[in-house]
Structure formats: structure tokens, C-alpha cells
OpenMM code with the backbone's topology and positions (N, CA, C; nanometers):
from openmm import Vec3, app, unit

residues = "MET SER ARG MET SER MET LEU SER SER PRO MET LEU LEU GLY PHE GLU GLU ILE GLU ARG LEU ILE ASP ARG ALA ARG LYS GLY ALA GLY ASP GLY TYR PRO PRO TYR ASN ILE GLU ARG ILE GLY GLY ARG ASP ASP GLY THR ALA GLU LEU LEU ARG ILE THR LEU ALA VAL ALA GLY PHE ARG ASP ASP ASP LEU GLU ILE THR VAL GLU ASP ASN GLN LEU SER ILE ARG GLY GLN GLN GLU ASP HIS GLU ASP ARG GLU TYR LEU HIS ARG GLY ILE ALA ALA ARG GLN PHE SER ARG THR PHE VAL LEU ALA ASP GLY ILE GLU VAL LYS SER ALA ASP LEU ALA ASN GLY LEU LEU SER ILE ASP LEU ILE ARG ARG GLU PRO GLU ARG LEU VAL ARG ARG ILE GLN ILE GLY ASP THR ARG SER ARG THR".split()
positions = [
    Vec3(0.0847, -0.1171, 0.0000),
    Vec3(0.0000, 0.0000, 0.0000),
    Vec3(0.0897, 0.1240, 0.0000),
    Vec3(0.0575, 0.2197, -0.0825),
    Vec3(0.1399, 0.3405, -0.0911),
    Vec3(0.0949, 0.4430, 0.0130),
    Vec3(0.1876, 0.5271, 0.0515),
    Vec3(0.1622, 0.6281, 0.1535),
    Vec3(0.1027, 0.7530, 0.0884),
    Vec3(-0.0084, 0.8013, 0.1402),
    Vec3(-0.0720, 0.9226, 0.0893),
    Vec3(-0.0218, 1.0409, 0.1713),
    Vec3(0.0018, 1.1513, 0.1039),
    Vec3(0.0464, 1.2702, 0.1745),
    Vec3(-0.0244, 1.3913, 0.1181),
    Vec3(-0.0013, 1.5051, 0.1823),
    Vec3(-0.0681, 1.6273, 0.1365),
    Vec3(-0.0135, 1.6727, 0.0015),
    Vec3(0.1040, 1.6251, -0.0377),
    Vec3(0.1633, 1.6656, -0.1646),
    Vec3(0.1518, 1.5560, -0.2710),
    Vec3(0.0566, 1.4648, -0.2526),
    Vec3(0.0457, 1.3525, -0.3463),
    Vec3(-0.0501, 1.3802, -0.4619),
    Vec3(-0.0955, 1.5024, -0.4760),
    Vec3(-0.1844, 1.5370, -0.5865),
    Vec3(-0.1106, 1.5175, -0.7190),
    Vec3(-0.1789, 1.4663, -0.8213),
    Vec3(-0.1131, 1.4506, -0.9507),
    Vec3(-0.0779, 1.5842, -1.0156),
    Vec3(-0.1314, 1.6948, -0.9645),
    Vec3(-0.1006, 1.8270, -1.0173),
    Vec3(0.0287, 1.8833, -0.9578),
    Vec3(0.0798, 1.8212, -0.8539),
    Vec3(0.2034, 1.8670, -0.7892),
    Vec3(0.3155, 1.7700, -0.8248),
    Vec3(0.3842, 1.7985, -0.9332),
    Vec3(0.4888, 1.7093, -0.9815),
    Vec3(0.6246, 1.7520, -0.9270),
    Vec3(0.6995, 1.6575, -0.8746),
    Vec3(0.8364, 1.6859, -0.8308),
    Vec3(0.8473, 1.7510, -0.6943),
    Vec3(0.7460, 1.7422, -0.6110),
    Vec3(0.7498, 1.8046, -0.4787),
    Vec3(0.7924, 1.7073, -0.3688),
    Vec3(0.8514, 1.5956, -0.4063),
    Vec3(0.8964, 1.4982, -0.3079),
    Vec3(0.9997, 1.5595, -0.2135),
    Vec3(1.0843, 1.6471, -0.2679),
    Vec3(1.1878, 1.7127, -0.1877),
    Vec3(1.1253, 1.7987, -0.0778),
    Vec3(1.0191, 1.8691, -0.1095),
    Vec3(0.9520, 1.9524, -0.0092),
    Vec3(0.8915, 1.8638, 0.0995),
    Vec3(0.8351, 1.7539, 0.0596),
    Vec3(0.7783, 1.6606, 0.1571),
    Vec3(0.8880, 1.6073, 0.2504),
    Vec3(1.0047, 1.5792, 0.1940),
    Vec3(1.1176, 1.5327, 0.2746),
    Vec3(1.1629, 1.6413, 0.3728),
    Vec3(1.1631, 1.7684, 0.3269),
    Vec3(1.1997, 1.8794, 0.4136),
    Vec3(1.1012, 1.8961, 0.5284),
    Vec3(0.9730, 1.8785, 0.5002),
    Vec3(0.8713, 1.8880, 0.6052),
    Vec3(0.8929, 1.7784, 0.7084),
    Vec3(0.9234, 1.6577, 0.6639),
    Vec3(0.9513, 1.5482, 0.7571),
    Vec3(1.0732, 1.5783, 0.8433),
    Vec3(1.1788, 1.6348, 0.7813),
    Vec3(1.2992, 1.6706, 0.8580),
    Vec3(1.2694, 1.7777, 0.9612),
    Vec3(1.1891, 1.8759, 0.9245),
    Vec3(1.1541, 1.9833, 1.0176),
    Vec3(1.0741, 1.9281, 1.1350),
    Vec3(0.9833, 1.8377, 1.1081),
    Vec3(0.9013, 1.7786, 1.2137),
    Vec3(0.9888, 1.6978, 1.3108),
    Vec3(1.0853, 1.6237, 1.2577),
    Vec3(1.1742, 1.5439, 1.3425),
    Vec3(1.2709, 1.6306, 1.4212),
    Vec3(1.3075, 1.7479, 1.3655),
    Vec3(1.4034, 1.8355, 1.4313),
    Vec3(1.3431, 1.9270, 1.5356),
    Vec3(1.2119, 1.9140, 1.5616),
    Vec3(1.1457, 2.0034, 1.6565),
    Vec3(1.2032, 1.9889, 1.7968),
    Vec3(1.2428, 1.8681, 1.8337),
    Vec3(1.3112, 1.8473, 1.9618),
    Vec3(1.2237, 1.8702, 2.0834),
    Vec3(1.2903, 1.8950, 2.1963),
    Vec3(1.2219, 1.9049, 2.3248),
    Vec3(1.1931, 2.0481, 2.3692),
    Vec3(1.2241, 2.1453, 2.2869),
    Vec3(1.1965, 2.2836, 2.3236),
    Vec3(1.3129, 2.3543, 2.3903),
    Vec3(1.4254, 2.2865, 2.4065),
    Vec3(1.5433, 2.3495, 2.4655),
    Vec3(1.6510, 2.3622, 2.3596),
    Vec3(1.7126, 2.4727, 2.3469),
    Vec3(1.6872, 2.5978, 2.4180),
    Vec3(1.5726, 2.6744, 2.3533),
    Vec3(1.5070, 2.7613, 2.4313),
    Vec3(1.4012, 2.8429, 2.3718),
    Vec3(1.4595, 2.9386, 2.2688),
    Vec3(1.3773, 2.9788, 2.1726),
    Vec3(1.4268, 3.0653, 2.0654),
    Vec3(1.3175, 3.1584, 2.0155),
    Vec3(1.3595, 3.2643, 1.9495),
    Vec3(1.2703, 3.3574, 1.8793),
    Vec3(1.3142, 3.3635, 1.7341),
    Vec3(1.2193, 3.3912, 1.6453),
    Vec3(1.2506, 3.4206, 1.5058),
    Vec3(1.1804, 3.5523, 1.4748),
    Vec3(1.2560, 3.6493, 1.4246),
    Vec3(1.1974, 3.7804, 1.3976),
    Vec3(1.2452, 3.8357, 1.2644),
    Vec3(1.1624, 3.9204, 1.2065),
    Vec3(1.2010, 3.9933, 1.0856),
    Vec3(1.2640, 4.1235, 1.1333),
    Vec3(1.3865, 4.1518, 1.0895),
    Vec3(1.4561, 4.2711, 1.1361),
    Vec3(1.4760, 4.3742, 1.0260),
    Vec3(1.4288, 4.3467, 0.9066),
    Vec3(1.4408, 4.4455, 0.8000),
    Vec3(1.4061, 4.3889, 0.6650),
    Vec3(1.3934, 4.4818, 0.5697),
    Vec3(1.3687, 4.4441, 0.4315),
    Vec3(1.2245, 4.4151, 0.4016),
    Vec3(1.2027, 4.3537, 0.2909),
    Vec3(1.0750, 4.3076, 0.2371),
    Vec3(0.9814, 4.4208, 0.1990),
    Vec3(0.9328, 4.5023, 0.2931),
    Vec3(0.8369, 4.6072, 0.2597),
    Vec3(0.8992, 4.7194, 0.1780),
    Vec3(1.0292, 4.7451, 0.1989),
    Vec3(1.0940, 4.8536, 0.1252),
    Vec3(1.1622, 4.8045, -0.0023),
    Vec3(1.1372, 4.6808, -0.0404),
    Vec3(1.1912, 4.6277, -0.1647),
    Vec3(1.3308, 4.5693, -0.1546),
    Vec3(1.3933, 4.5759, -0.0365),
    Vec3(1.5265, 4.5189, -0.0202),
    Vec3(1.5143, 4.3736, 0.0249),
    Vec3(1.6273, 4.3065, 0.0329),
    Vec3(1.6284, 4.1675, 0.0766),
    Vec3(1.5736, 4.1580, 0.2192),
    Vec3(1.4994, 4.0524, 0.2464),
    Vec3(1.4416, 4.0326, 0.3788),
    Vec3(1.5504, 3.9847, 0.4752),
    Vec3(1.5554, 4.0446, 0.5938),
    Vec3(1.6509, 4.0060, 0.6977),
    Vec3(1.5752, 3.9407, 0.8120),
    Vec3(1.6199, 3.8236, 0.8516),
    Vec3(1.5587, 3.7482, 0.9611),
    Vec3(1.6632, 3.7235, 1.0681),
    Vec3(1.6184, 3.7053, 1.1923),
    Vec3(1.7106, 3.6734, 1.3013),
    Vec3(1.6504, 3.5630, 1.3878),
    Vec3(1.7313, 3.4591, 1.4100),
    Vec3(1.6973, 3.3540, 1.5051),
    Vec3(1.7794, 3.3826, 1.6299),
    Vec3(1.7132, 3.3927, 1.7455),
    Vec3(1.7825, 3.4171, 1.8717),
    Vec3(1.7539, 3.3013, 1.9658),
    Vec3(1.8603, 3.2359, 2.0128),
    Vec3(1.8471, 3.1242, 2.1053),
    Vec3(1.9014, 3.1653, 2.2418),
    Vec3(1.8311, 3.1262, 2.3483),
    Vec3(1.8766, 3.1524, 2.4844),
    Vec3(1.9730, 3.0410, 2.5243),
    Vec3(2.1026, 3.0734, 2.5275),
    Vec3(2.2058, 2.9727, 2.5546),
    Vec3(2.2934, 3.0160, 2.6726),
    Vec3(2.2294, 3.0626, 2.7793),
    Vec3(2.3045, 3.1082, 2.8969),
    Vec3(2.3963, 2.9972, 2.9463),
    Vec3(2.5185, 3.0342, 2.9786),
    Vec3(2.6159, 2.9382, 3.0298),
    Vec3(2.7043, 2.8768, 2.9221),
    Vec3(2.6697, 2.8957, 2.7962),
    Vec3(2.7501, 2.8427, 2.6863),
    Vec3(2.8464, 2.9503, 2.6374),
    Vec3(2.9696, 2.9086, 2.6112),
    Vec3(3.0681, 2.9966, 2.5494),
    Vec3(3.0660, 2.9687, 2.3989),
    Vec3(3.1276, 3.0588, 2.3225),
    Vec3(3.1272, 3.0364, 2.1770),
    Vec3(3.1998, 2.9080, 2.1397),
    Vec3(3.2969, 2.8649, 2.2210),
    Vec3(3.3664, 2.7376, 2.1950),
    Vec3(3.2762, 2.6164, 2.2190),
    Vec3(3.1691, 2.6348, 2.2967),
    Vec3(3.0765, 2.5258, 2.3273),
    Vec3(2.9694, 2.5083, 2.2198),
    Vec3(2.9644, 2.6013, 2.1239),
    Vec3(2.8580, 2.6022, 2.0237),
    Vec3(2.9130, 2.5738, 1.8847),
    Vec3(2.8333, 2.5038, 1.8049),
    Vec3(2.8698, 2.4746, 1.6666),
    Vec3(2.7486, 2.5038, 1.5785),
    Vec3(2.7708, 2.5841, 1.4745),
    Vec3(2.6642, 2.6199, 1.3805),
    Vec3(2.7065, 2.5704, 1.2426),
    Vec3(2.6209, 2.4899, 1.1800),
    Vec3(2.6515, 2.4385, 1.0462),
    Vec3(2.5279, 2.4513, 0.9570),
    Vec3(2.5525, 2.4610, 0.8272),
    Vec3(2.4457, 2.4574, 0.7279),
    Vec3(2.4814, 2.3475, 0.6292),
    Vec3(2.3902, 2.2523, 0.6148),
    Vec3(2.4121, 2.1429, 0.5212),
    Vec3(2.2788, 2.1073, 0.4576),
    Vec3(2.2759, 2.1085, 0.3260),
    Vec3(2.1568, 2.0672, 0.2522),
    Vec3(2.0328, 2.1458, 0.2984),
    Vec3(2.0449, 2.2793, 0.3041),
    Vec3(1.9364, 2.3698, 0.3457),
    Vec3(1.8884, 2.3455, 0.4884),
    Vec3(1.9719, 2.2899, 0.5718),
    Vec3(1.9356, 2.2679, 0.7108),
    Vec3(2.0378, 2.3366, 0.8004),
    Vec3(1.9892, 2.4326, 0.8804),
    Vec3(2.0731, 2.5032, 0.9769),
    Vec3(2.0696, 2.4249, 1.1067),
    Vec3(2.1868, 2.3847, 1.1554),
    Vec3(2.1964, 2.3086, 1.2799),
    Vec3(2.2795, 2.3856, 1.3800),
    Vec3(2.2276, 2.3966, 1.5012),
    Vec3(2.2998, 2.4592, 1.6111),
    Vec3(2.3134, 2.3535, 1.7203),
    Vec3(2.4356, 2.3277, 1.7592),
    Vec3(2.4621, 2.2284, 1.8637),
    Vec3(2.5410, 2.2942, 1.9752),
    Vec3(2.5068, 2.2577, 2.0959),
    Vec3(2.5785, 2.3085, 2.2111),
    Vec3(2.6140, 2.1963, 2.3055),
    Vec3(2.7358, 2.2014, 2.3570),
    Vec3(2.7791, 2.0997, 2.4530),
    Vec3(2.8722, 2.1656, 2.5530),
    Vec3(2.8294, 2.1681, 2.6783),
    Vec3(2.9103, 2.2260, 2.7851),
    Vec3(2.9945, 2.1177, 2.8496),
    Vec3(3.1089, 2.1599, 2.8991),
    Vec3(3.1930, 2.0677, 2.9735),
    Vec3(3.1409, 2.0584, 3.1159),
    Vec3(3.1393, 1.9385, 3.1685),
    Vec3(3.1001, 1.9170, 3.3074),
    Vec3(3.2263, 1.9252, 3.3920),
    Vec3(3.2349, 2.0257, 3.4766),
    Vec3(3.3541, 2.0461, 3.5592),
    Vec3(3.3482, 1.9537, 3.6811),
    Vec3(3.4135, 1.8399, 3.6685),
    Vec3(3.4106, 1.7407, 3.7759),
    Vec3(3.4955, 1.7808, 3.8950),
    Vec3(3.5836, 1.8792, 3.8760),
    Vec3(3.6700, 1.9222, 3.9862),
    Vec3(3.5968, 2.0143, 4.0835),
    Vec3(3.4751, 2.0561, 4.0507),
    Vec3(3.3978, 2.1422, 4.1391),
    Vec3(3.3158, 2.0583, 4.2372),
    Vec3(3.3023, 2.1120, 4.3592),
    Vec3(3.2202, 2.0463, 4.4595),
    Vec3(3.0949, 2.1303, 4.4806),
    Vec3(2.9834, 2.0798, 4.4336),
    Vec3(2.8578, 2.1541, 4.4410),
    Vec3(2.7859, 2.1218, 4.5714),
    Vec3(2.7365, 2.2251, 4.6399),
    Vec3(2.6485, 2.2063, 4.7544),
    Vec3(2.5044, 2.1919, 4.7060),
    Vec3(2.4739, 2.2601, 4.5965),
    Vec3(2.3457, 2.2465, 4.5283),
    Vec3(2.3723, 2.2660, 4.3807),
    Vec3(2.3155, 2.1816, 4.2991),
    Vec3(2.3358, 2.1955, 4.1553),
    Vec3(2.2013, 2.2054, 4.0862),
    Vec3(2.1647, 2.3278, 4.0479),
    Vec3(2.0391, 2.3517, 3.9786),
    Vec3(2.0598, 2.3844, 3.8324),
    Vec3(2.1840, 2.4142, 3.7946),
    Vec3(2.2160, 2.4447, 3.6551),
    Vec3(2.2947, 2.3269, 3.6000),
    Vec3(2.2321, 2.2505, 3.5177),
    Vec3(2.2956, 2.1310, 3.4619),
    Vec3(2.3815, 2.1684, 3.3425),
    Vec3(2.4915, 2.0996, 3.3269),
    Vec3(2.5722, 2.1122, 3.2049),
    Vec3(2.5059, 2.0210, 3.1030),
    Vec3(2.4289, 2.0810, 3.0156),
    Vec3(2.3533, 1.9975, 2.9232),
    Vec3(2.3905, 2.0286, 2.7798),
    Vec3(2.3544, 1.9407, 2.6931),
    Vec3(2.3808, 1.9602, 2.5513),
    Vec3(2.2483, 1.9742, 2.4787),
    Vec3(2.2540, 2.0295, 2.3586),
    Vec3(2.1326, 2.0448, 2.2797),
    Vec3(2.1682, 2.0401, 2.1320),
    Vec3(2.0656, 2.0162, 2.0538),
    Vec3(2.0755, 2.0243, 1.9092),
    Vec3(1.9434, 2.0812, 1.8599),
    Vec3(1.9506, 2.1902, 1.7860),
    Vec3(1.8311, 2.2562, 1.7330),
    Vec3(1.8514, 2.2732, 1.5828),
    Vec3(1.7533, 2.2336, 1.5031),
    Vec3(1.7666, 2.2443, 1.3578),
    Vec3(1.6520, 2.3263, 1.2996),
    Vec3(1.6833, 2.3971, 1.1925),
    Vec3(1.5864, 2.4753, 1.1177),
    Vec3(1.6068, 2.4426, 0.9702),
    Vec3(1.4992, 2.4141, 0.9003),
    Vec3(1.5076, 2.3892, 0.7568),
    Vec3(1.4907, 2.5241, 0.6869),
    Vec3(1.5879, 2.5582, 0.6028),
    Vec3(1.5884, 2.6867, 0.5335),
    Vec3(1.5340, 2.6711, 0.3921),
    Vec3(1.4521, 2.7649, 0.3511),
    Vec3(1.4000, 2.7645, 0.2137),
    Vec3(1.5125, 2.8009, 0.1184),
    Vec3(1.4968, 2.7646, -0.0075),
    Vec3(1.5936, 2.8054, -0.1092),
    Vec3(1.6024, 2.9575, -0.1097),
    Vec3(1.7222, 3.0091, -0.1204),
    Vec3(1.7420, 3.1532, -0.1244),
    Vec3(1.7721, 3.2163, 0.0095),
    Vec3(1.7566, 3.1415, 0.1196),
    Vec3(1.7907, 3.1948, 0.2513),
    Vec3(1.9340, 3.1558, 0.2829),
    Vec3(2.0139, 3.2555, 0.3195),
    Vec3(2.1547, 3.2326, 0.3524),
    Vec3(2.1832, 3.2830, 0.4928),
    Vec3(2.2760, 3.2170, 0.5616),
    Vec3(2.3203, 3.2642, 0.6919),
    Vec3(2.4193, 3.3770, 0.6685),
    Vec3(2.3894, 3.4917, 0.7262),
    Vec3(2.4728, 3.6104, 0.7090),
    Vec3(2.5787, 3.6196, 0.8177),
    Vec3(2.5399, 3.5985, 0.9456),
    Vec3(2.6348, 3.6097, 1.0567),
    Vec3(2.5766, 3.5458, 1.1814),
    Vec3(2.6618, 3.5300, 1.2819),
    Vec3(2.6200, 3.4786, 1.4121),
    Vec3(2.6962, 3.5550, 1.5195),
    Vec3(2.6281, 3.5781, 1.6333),
    Vec3(2.6879, 3.6547, 1.7414),
    Vec3(2.6373, 3.6003, 1.8744),
    Vec3(2.7260, 3.5954, 1.9727),
    Vec3(2.6904, 3.5493, 2.1066),
    Vec3(2.7170, 3.6630, 2.2042),
    Vec3(2.6104, 3.7098, 2.2715),
    Vec3(2.6247, 3.8183, 2.3691),
    Vec3(2.5177, 3.8035, 2.4765),
    Vec3(2.5597, 3.8172, 2.6012),
    Vec3(2.4679, 3.8141, 2.7158),
    Vec3(2.3810, 3.6890, 2.7202),
    Vec3(2.4379, 3.5749, 2.6841),
    Vec3(2.3644, 3.4493, 2.6895),
    Vec3(2.2670, 3.4269, 2.5757),
    Vec3(2.2716, 3.5130, 2.4732),
    Vec3(2.1836, 3.4984, 2.3578),
    Vec3(2.2660, 3.4789, 2.2316),
    Vec3(2.2373, 3.3736, 2.1596),
    Vec3(2.3021, 3.3473, 2.0317),
    Vec3(2.2098, 3.3992, 1.9227),
    Vec3(2.2563, 3.4967, 1.8452),
    Vec3(2.1781, 3.5545, 1.7356),
    Vec3(2.2380, 3.5103, 1.6035),
    Vec3(2.1537, 3.4559, 1.5173),
    Vec3(2.1952, 3.4130, 1.3843),
    Vec3(2.1131, 3.4932, 1.2846),
    Vec3(2.1814, 3.5758, 1.2064),
    Vec3(2.1137, 3.6601, 1.1075),
    Vec3(2.1103, 3.5897, 0.9728),
    Vec3(1.9937, 3.5945, 0.9109),
    Vec3(1.9700, 3.5308, 0.7817),
    Vec3(1.9254, 3.6364, 0.6823),
    Vec3(1.9523, 3.6121, 0.5569),
    Vec3(1.9077, 3.7027, 0.4513),
    Vec3(1.8345, 3.6207, 0.3457),
    Vec3(1.7209, 3.6757, 0.3019),
    Vec3(1.6433, 3.6095, 0.1960),
    Vec3(1.6340, 3.7073, 0.0795),
    Vec3(1.7035, 3.6740, -0.0263),
    Vec3(1.6980, 3.7567, -0.1459),
    Vec3(1.5786, 3.7145, -0.2304),
    Vec3(1.5178, 3.8106, -0.2949),
    Vec3(1.4037, 3.7808, -0.3809),
    Vec3(1.4528, 3.7024, -0.5022),
    Vec3(1.3940, 3.5856, -0.5286),
    Vec3(1.4395, 3.5063, -0.6431),
    Vec3(1.4056, 3.5753, -0.7744),
    Vec3(1.4893, 3.5502, -0.8718),
    Vec3(1.4667, 3.6046, -1.0050),
    Vec3(1.3533, 3.5272, -1.0706),
    Vec3(1.2597, 3.5983, -1.1278),
    Vec3(1.1461, 3.5348, -1.1942),
    Vec3(1.1829, 3.5088, -1.3397),
    Vec3(1.1745, 3.3827, -1.3809),
    Vec3(1.2066, 3.3457, -1.5184),
    Vec3(1.0801, 3.3015, -1.5908),
    Vec3(1.0614, 3.3534, -1.7089),
    Vec3(0.9509, 3.3105, -1.7946),
    Vec3(1.0132, 3.2610, -1.9240),
    Vec3(0.9790, 3.1381, -1.9587),
    Vec3(1.0324, 3.0774, -2.0803),
    Vec3(0.9175, 3.0337, -2.1691),
    Vec3(0.9231, 3.0695, -2.2939),
    Vec3(0.8207, 3.0256, -2.3888),
    Vec3(0.8664, 2.8928, -2.4484),
    Vec3(0.7768, 2.7975, -2.4499),
    Vec3(0.8061, 2.6640, -2.5014),
    Vec3(0.7443, 2.6518, -2.6410),
    Vec3(0.8281, 2.6243, -2.7383),
    Vec3(0.7811, 2.6050, -2.8749),
    Vec3(0.7231, 2.4666, -2.8900),
    Vec3(0.6136, 2.4591, -2.9628),
    Vec3(0.5512, 2.3296, -2.9900),
    Vec3(0.6116, 2.2768, -3.1184),
    Vec3(0.6737, 2.1601, -3.1079),
    Vec3(0.7361, 2.0995, -3.2252),
    Vec3(0.6496, 1.9913, -3.2828),
    Vec3(0.6766, 1.9580, -3.4084),
    Vec3(0.6046, 1.8508, -3.4769),
    Vec3(0.6709, 1.7200, -3.4369),
    Vec3(0.6020, 1.6387, -3.3582),
    Vec3(0.6579, 1.5125, -3.3111),
    Vec3(0.6267, 1.3956, -3.4046),
    Vec3(0.5477, 1.4217, -3.5106),
    Vec3(0.5161, 1.3149, -3.6060),
    Vec3(0.6393, 1.2826, -3.6887),
    Vec3(0.6480, 1.1636, -3.7322),
    Vec3(0.7585, 1.1207, -3.8153),
    Vec3(0.7531, 1.1899, -3.9508),
    Vec3(0.8629, 1.2459, -3.9931),
    Vec3(0.8681, 1.3127, -4.1230),
    Vec3(0.9286, 1.2162, -4.2255),
    Vec3(0.8627, 1.2050, -4.3400),
    Vec3(0.9141, 1.1155, -4.4451),
    Vec3(0.9382, 1.1886, -4.5729),
] * unit.nanometer
topology = app.Topology()
chain = topology.addChain("A")
for resn in residues:
    res = topology.addResidue(resn, chain)
    for name in ("N", "CA", "C"):
        topology.addAtom(name, app.Element.getBySymbol(name[0]), res)
């Protein structure tokens, strides 16, 4: 039995990749840690490229503890703190924990920069307006010529 999906209409040809991206995004949702915001910080209405910012709350992480990668339109942010075993805690309420947070990026979105300040990791993205192409297709005679 074949699997039915929202993109299985015969009018939507070649959208298997989008369906795969949706599945990846759903799997990458994770447990909600660390919390994050996504905001528009410029562009779009004034005709310039759209600027977006993802801000993650990563208090306690240093820039050496964080890794940001983009592979196959997927932005991945990973954090891993060192557990200082030489410390003697009387109470430990702040765990040295690790995380992995992924975002699937649409075609045309590029990572512009990343900055860590005051426990907030900001990743700036830019979305340039794609060029619109119109191509006229000539109808050829496919009958055999003799």
C-alpha cells in the first residue's frame, strides 16, 4: 500500500523534496530546549532583501561550546558544555547539558552572521528575492517526417 500525503496530488509534480523537508523539520522540533525567537529585522516592505534573526537563549555556553553548520538547506545549532568534575557543588540547579536545534531553510535563505552576547546566540539570515524566469516553449512537430 502506498503512503498518501498532502503533496500527493497529480497536479504537484516533483514536490517529493519539499515533503522530505517537512519530515525533517518535524523530526528536528526536539524538546523545546533551548528556547528561541525568530523575527524579521528588516527588508521586504521597502523592496530590499528580507533580513531574519533567530535568537536562542544559551546562557552558560561559550562560543567554543557552540557549533553552527548549514548542510543541505538545514541550519543546525549544537551546544555541549563541559562538566567540571573538579567542582564540589552544595546544590546543583544548573545542569551542564547539551542540545541540538535544527531549522530547515528555504531556497534563497543564507546565513549572514552569528553573534553570542549576554547568553543569547543571534543568527542573522538574509532572503533575497528570487529572479522570476519566464520561458516560452515552442511546440514541435513530433510526427515522423518522411
